[in-house]
C-alpha positions in Angstrom: 246.0 -57.0 45.2 246.2 -58.6 41.8 243.0 -58.9 39.8 241.2 -62.3 39.8 242.0 -64.5 36.8 239.5 -64.3 33.9 237.3 -67.4 33.8 236.6 -69.2 30.5 233.9 -71.9 30.5 234.1 -74.4 27.7 231.1 -76.7 26.9 232.3 -79.9 25.3 235.4 -82.0 25.7 236.2 -83.2 22.1 238.8 -81.9 19.7 237.3 -78.4 19.5 236.8 -78.1 23.3 240.3 -79.3 24.3 241.8 -77.3 21.5 240.0 -74.3 22.8 241.3 -74.9 26.4 244.8 -75.1 25.1 244.3 -71.9 23.1 243.0 -70.0 26.1 246.0 -71.1 28.3 248.5 -70.2 25.6 247.1 -66.7 25.3 246.6 -66.2 29.0 248.4 -68.7 31.2 246.7 -67.3 34.3 243.2 -67.9 33.0 240.8 -70.1 34.9 239.7 -72.7 32.4 236.8 -75.0 33.1 235.6 -77.7 30.7 232.2 -79.4 31.0 231.6 -82.7 29.3 228.7 -85.2 29.5 231.1 -88.1 28.9 233.5 -90.1 31.0 236.5 -89.0 29.0 237.9 -86.1 26.9 240.3 -85.9 24.0 240.2 -89.3 22.6 239.9 -90.1 18.9 236.4 -91.3 18.0 237.6 -91.5 14.4 239.8 -94.5 15.5 236.9 -96.6 16.8 236.1 -98.4 13.5 239.7 -99.4 13.2 239.7 -101.0 16.6 236.5 -102.8 15.6 238.2 -103.9 12.4 241.3 -105.2 14.1 243.8 -102.7 12.6 244.3 -101.1 16.0 244.7 -103.6 18.8 242.9 -101.9 21.6 240.8 -98.8 22.5 243.4 -97.5 25.0 245.5 -96.3 22.1 242.8 -93.8 21.1 243.3 -91.7 24.2 245.5 -88.7 23.5 246.4 -88.1 27.1 245.6 -89.2 30.6 243.3 -87.2 32.9 246.2 -86.0 35.0 247.7 -84.2 32.0 244.8 -81.7 32.0 245.2 -81.2 35.7 248.9 -80.5 35.2 248.0 -78.0 32.4 245.7 -76.1 34.7 242.5 -77.2 32.9 239.7 -78.1 35.2 237.6 -80.8 33.5 234.2 -81.7 34.9 233.4 -85.2 33.6 229.8 -86.6 33.2 228.5 -83.1 33.9 225.8 -81.5 31.7 225.3 -77.8 31.0 221.6 -77.3 30.7 221.3 -73.6 29.9 223.3 -70.5 28.8 222.4 -67.0 29.8 224.5 -64.7 27.6 223.1 -61.5 29.2 224.0 -62.6 32.7 227.3 -64.3 31.6 226.3 -67.6 33.3 225.7 -71.2 32.5 223.5 -73.6 34.5 225.2 -76.9 35.3 223.6 -80.1 36.7 224.7 -80.5 40.3 226.5 -77.2 40.4 223.8 -74.6 39.8 224.6 -71.3 38.2 228.2 -70.8 37.1 229.5 -67.4 36.0 232.0 -66.9 33.1 233.9 -64.0 31.6 234.2 -65.8 28.3 232.3 -68.8 27.0 233.2 -71.3 24.2 230.5 -73.6 22.9 232.0 -76.9 21.5 229.0 -79.1 21.8 229.8 -81.2 18.7 227.3 -83.3 16.8 224.6 -85.9 16.9 223.6 -88.5 14.3 220.5 -87.5 12.4 217.4 -89.3 13.7 216.5 -92.1 11.3 212.9 -91.1 11.9 211.5 -94.6 11.5 209.7 -97.1 13.7 211.7 -99.3 16.0 214.3 -96.7 17.0 214.1 -97.8 20.7 215.1 -101.4 20.0 218.3 -102.9 21.5 221.0 -103.6 19.0 221.2 -100.1 17.3 224.8 -98.9 17.5 225.7 -95.2 17.2 229.5 -95.1 16.9 230.7 -92.2 19.0 231.4 -92.8 22.7 234.5 -94.8 23.4 233.3 -96.4 26.6 230.2 -97.7 24.8 232.3 -98.8 21.8 234.3 -101.0 24.2 231.0 -102.8 25.1 229.8 -102.9 21.5 233.0 -104.6 20.4 232.0 -107.5 22.5 228.6 -107.6 20.8 230.3 -107.5 17.3 232.3 -110.7 18.3 228.9 -112.5 18.7 227.2 -110.9 15.7 226.4 -113.0 12.6 224.6 -110.4 10.5 224.8 -106.6 10.6 223.3 -103.7 8.6 225.1 -100.4 8.2 222.6 -97.5 7.6 224.0 -94.9 5.1 227.3 -94.8 3.3 228.8 -91.6 4.7 232.4 -91.5 6.0 231.7 -93.5 9.1 229.5 -96.0 7.2 232.4 -96.7 4.8 234.7 -97.4 7.7 232.2 -99.7 9.5 231.4 -101.7 6.4 235.1 -102.6 6.1 235.5 -103.2 9.8 232.6 -105.6 10.1 233.6 -107.5 7.0 237.1 -107.8 8.4 235.5 -109.3 11.5 233.8 -112.0 9.5 230.3 -110.5 10.0 227.8 -110.8 7.2 227.6 -107.1 6.3 224.8 -105.3 4.5 225.0 -101.6 3.5 221.8 -99.6 2.7 221.8 -96.1 1.3 219.2 -94.1 -0.6 221.8 -92.8 -3.1 223.0 -94.6 -6.2 226.5 -95.1 -4.9 228.5 -94.7 -1.7 229.7 -91.4 -0.3 227.5 -89.7 -2.9 227.4 -86.4 -1.0 231.1 -85.8 -1.6 232.7 -88.3 -4.0 232.2 -89.1 -7.7 230.8 -92.4 -8.8 234.0 -93.4 -10.8 236.0 -92.9 -7.6 233.7 -95.1 -5.6 233.2 -97.9 -8.1 236.5 -99.7 -7.2 235.7 -99.3 -3.5 232.3 -101.0 -3.9 234.0 -103.8 -5.9 236.4 -104.4 -3.1 233.6 -104.5 -0.5 231.9 -107.2 -2.6 235.2 -109.1 -2.7 235.1 -109.0 1.2 231.6 -110.4 1.1 229.6 -107.3 1.8 226.1 -106.9 0.3 225.4 -103.4 -1.1 221.9 -102.0 -1.3 221.9 -98.7 -3.1 218.8 -96.7 -4.1 217.3 -98.3 -1.0 215.5 -96.3 1.8 215.2 -97.3 5.4 211.6 -98.0 6.5 212.1 -99.3 10.1 213.7 -101.6 12.5 212.0 -104.9 13.2 212.1 -106.4 16.7 212.2 -110.1 17.8 209.4 -109.8 20.3 211.7 -109.2 23.3 212.9 -105.7 22.5 215.9 -106.5 20.4 216.4 -105.8 16.7 216.0 -108.8 14.4 215.8 -107.2 10.9 215.9 -103.9 9.0 212.9 -103.0 6.9 213.8 -101.3 3.6 212.2 -100.3 0.4 213.8 -103.5 -1.1 212.5 -105.8 1.6 213.7 -107.0 5.1 217.3 -107.7 5.9 217.9 -110.0 8.9 220.3 -108.3 11.4 221.7 -109.0 14.9 223.3 -105.5 14.9 222.5 -102.2 13.1 225.1 -99.5 12.8 223.5 -96.1 12.5 225.7 -93.9 10.3 223.3 -91.2 9.3 224.8 -87.8 8.6 226.1 -85.6 11.4 223.8 -82.7 12.6 225.1 -80.0 14.9 224.3 -80.4 18.6 222.9 -76.9 19.1 220.0 -77.0 21.4 221.9 -74.9 24.0 223.0 -72.3 21.5 219.6 -72.1 19.9 217.9 -71.7 23.3 220.4 -69.0 24.3 219.4 -67.0 21.2 222.7 -67.4 19.2 222.3 -66.9 15.5 222.1 -70.2 13.7 222.9 -70.8 10.0 221.2 -72.7 7.1 223.1 -75.9 8.0 221.9 -75.7 11.6 225.4 -74.7 12.7 226.2 -71.7 14.8 227.2 -68.7 12.7 230.7 -67.4 13.6 233.1 -64.9 12.2 236.8 -65.6 11.3 237.7 -65.3 15.0 235.1 -68.0 15.8 233.0 -65.3 17.6 229.3 -65.8 17.8 226.5 -63.3 17.7 226.5 -63.0 21.5 229.0 -60.9 23.5 232.0 -62.9 24.9 230.8 -66.1 23.4 232.8 -68.2 20.8 232.1 -71.5 19.2 234.0 -74.2 17.3 233.9 -77.7 15.8 230.9 -79.6 14.5 228.5 -77.1 16.3 229.4 -74.3 13.8 229.2 -73.7 10.1 232.2 -72.4 8.1 232.2 -71.0 4.5 233.7 -72.9 1.6 236.7 -71.0 0.3 235.5 -70.9 -3.3 231.7 -71.1 -3.3 231.2 -69.5 0.2 228.6 -72.2 0.7 228.3 -72.9 4.5 229.7 -76.2 5.6 229.2 -78.1 8.8 230.4 -81.4 10.2 234.0 -81.4 8.9 237.0 -83.4 10.3 238.7 -83.6 13.7 241.6 -81.5 12.4 239.2 -78.7 11.4 237.5 -78.9 14.8 240.8 -78.7 16.7 242.1 -75.8 14.6 238.8 -74.0 15.1 239.0 -74.6 18.9 242.5 -73.2 19.0 241.3 -70.1 17.2 238.3 -69.7 19.5 240.4 -70.3 22.6 243.2 -67.9 21.6 240.7 -65.1 21.0 238.7 -65.8 24.1 241.9 -65.7 26.1 242.8 -62.2 24.7 244.9 -63.2 21.8 244.4 -62.7 18.1 244.0 -65.6 15.7 241.9 -66.0 12.5 240.3 -69.1 11.0 240.0 -68.9 7.2 237.5 -70.3 4.9 238.1 -74.0 4.1 239.1 -76.0 1.0 238.4 -79.3 2.8 241.2 -81.8 2.1 239.9 -85.2 2.9 241.0 -88.9 2.6 239.9 -92.2 4.1 240.5 -95.9 3.7 237.5 -97.6 2.0 237.7 -101.3 1.3 241.1 -102.1 0.0 241.5 -98.5 -1.4 242.2 -95.0 -0.1 240.2 -92.2 -1.5 240.5 -88.5 -1.1 240.1 -85.1 -2.6 239.9 -81.3 -2.0 237.2 -78.7 -2.4 234.7 -80.6 -4.5 234.4 -83.1 -7.4 232.3 -83.4 -10.6 229.1 -84.3 -8.8 229.1 -81.3 -6.5 230.3 -78.9 -9.2 227.5 -80.1 -11.5 224.9 -79.8 -8.7 226.0 -76.2 -8.0 226.1 -75.3 -11.6 229.8 -74.6 -11.6 231.5 -75.0 -15.1 234.8 -76.9 -15.1 237.5 -78.4 -17.3 238.3 -81.9 -16.3 241.8 -83.3 -16.1 242.3 -87.0 -15.5 245.2 -89.4 -15.4 246.2 -92.7 -14.0 249.7 -92.9 -12.6 251.7 -95.0 -10.1 252.9 -94.5 -6.6 256.5 -95.4 -7.0 258.8 -96.8 -9.8 257.0 -99.4 -11.9 259.7 -102.0 -11.1 259.8 -101.4 -7.3 257.9 -103.9 -5.2 254.5 -102.7 -3.9 253.9 -100.2 -6.7 250.2 -99.1 -6.7 248.0 -97.3 -9.2 246.9 -93.8 -8.5 244.0 -92.1 -10.3 243.8 -88.3 -10.2 241.0 -86.1 -11.2 241.4 -82.3 -11.3 238.7 -79.7 -11.9 239.8 -76.3 -13.3 238.0 -73.1 -14.1 237.4 -72.7 -17.8 239.6 -70.0 -19.3 242.0 -69.4 -16.4 242.4 -73.1 -15.7 242.7 -72.2 -12.0 242.3 -75.4 -9.9 238.9 -75.6 -8.2 238.6 -79.2 -7.1 240.2 -82.6 -7.0 239.5 -86.3 -6.3 241.7 -89.4 -6.3 241.9 -93.1 -5.5 244.9 -95.3 -4.9 246.3 -98.2 -2.9 247.1 -95.8 0.0 250.5 -94.3 -0.7 250.4 -90.5 -1.0 246.6 -90.0 -1.2 246.5 -88.0 2.0 249.5 -85.9 1.1 248.2 -85.1 -2.4 244.9 -84.1 -0.9 246.6 -81.7 1.5 248.8 -80.2 -1.3 245.9 -79.8 -3.7 243.8 -78.0 -1.1 246.6 -75.5 -0.7 247.0 -75.3 -4.5 243.3 -74.4 -4.7 243.6 -71.9 -1.9 246.4 -70.1 -3.5 245.0 -70.1 -7.0 247.4 -72.5 -8.8 246.5 -73.4 -12.4 246.8 -76.5 -14.5 249.9 -74.8 -16.1 251.5 -74.5 -12.6 250.7 -78.2 -11.8 251.8 -79.5 -15.2 255.3 -77.9 -14.6 255.6 -78.6 -10.9 258.7 -80.3 -9.5 258.3 -83.7 -7.8 260.4 -86.1 -5.9 261.7 -89.1 -7.9 263.0 -92.0 -5.8 262.1 -95.6 -6.9 260.9 -96.7 -3.5 258.7 -93.7 -2.8 257.9 -91.7 -5.9 257.5 -92.4 -9.6 259.3 -90.4 -12.3 256.0 -89.0 -13.5 253.9 -87.6 -10.7 250.2 -88.4 -11.2 249.2 -84.8 -10.5 251.5 -83.6 -13.3 250.1 -86.2 -15.7 246.5 -85.2 -15.0 247.3 -81.4 -15.3 249.1 -82.0 -18.6 246.1 -83.9 -19.9 243.8 -81.1 -18.7 245.8 -78.5 -20.7 244.9 -80.4 -23.8 241.2 -80.6 -22.8 241.1 -77.0 -21.8 242.2 -75.6 -25.2 
């Protein structure tokens, strides 16, 4: 008699959870893989929701990566709208609503994230929109169609996208943030200044150095205004875009080691402190490749790759997930911004010395239609001139690709000398004679002497 297949239970059906399921099946095709999700769907792109709201994507159906039958065909047993309420790592069981106690051989926790609680009065009013669940987003899109005035709370990555989306829909849009400029936790003020100007051109009202004090009701349980340190702002709709916090109640209750960010501590194989338990995605913390500072709440691509690593190892394979250098990019207003590792603001806050290399270039030949400006900032280690960070802004062309390349350049220790002499594609329609990265690195060599 052949042995029973090993059973892997996965808690969470997002990028990390479905990546983990695929990783397990790739390592052990005979494995019994069960995924529990509290939502109606799995493996859709919540990152695309603001672009449906803004009209760039015509419908929500396009955000689904695969139909439910695809997971059945792949041998992945997904339990929808089913909550896991407890984990017993000693007994190798989970407690599931409606199913009781379920045993596992290996467990992967991919419980994702929640928005930080605004922690102010009025949090139970109708009209507060937390952008996350696609089914709710479909209903909220109808609300946006009838909204005259909206407030976006905090200018993080999602806040940036929703300010643009609401302004595109013709909604009077206000942004409030306690910091002096948008995306202050990761971007530099000179990178964000053109973005803020473009929002104002769209008609958005920006309230920086402004703290949230509460949500004001209309007397019938619906939000009517947002109370701030700068006064009340009338609003039919409030988008809560507070920072992401790990959804780790289950892990904490199960006794798993939790790090300083609130994320689950994992090793390079995504293994937790408990036997036969792995974790991935926004629920975990990962070290920064240069500073070793723990990071949590990265992008969907990070979550998926972490899930693949956790699943491969839980299935008996061998895969490592390295420290990260965090390439990032996003549309903001009429611009696209991006970077890798960190910028000047973060370096200064951490006390990291740097040589700054800056240049403005162009995305294609100056005479070719559609040419766009590209600003590049490089940070290098004094003395060695080894690249340690980068930020950039442009009209869209090549920002994502440059961020990806510069993250690899940082990871492999490239210097300003290397970048100043790098080869680049020159084709009038797609690339300028002088690559902006080369221009910045060349300027940095002069600054670093």
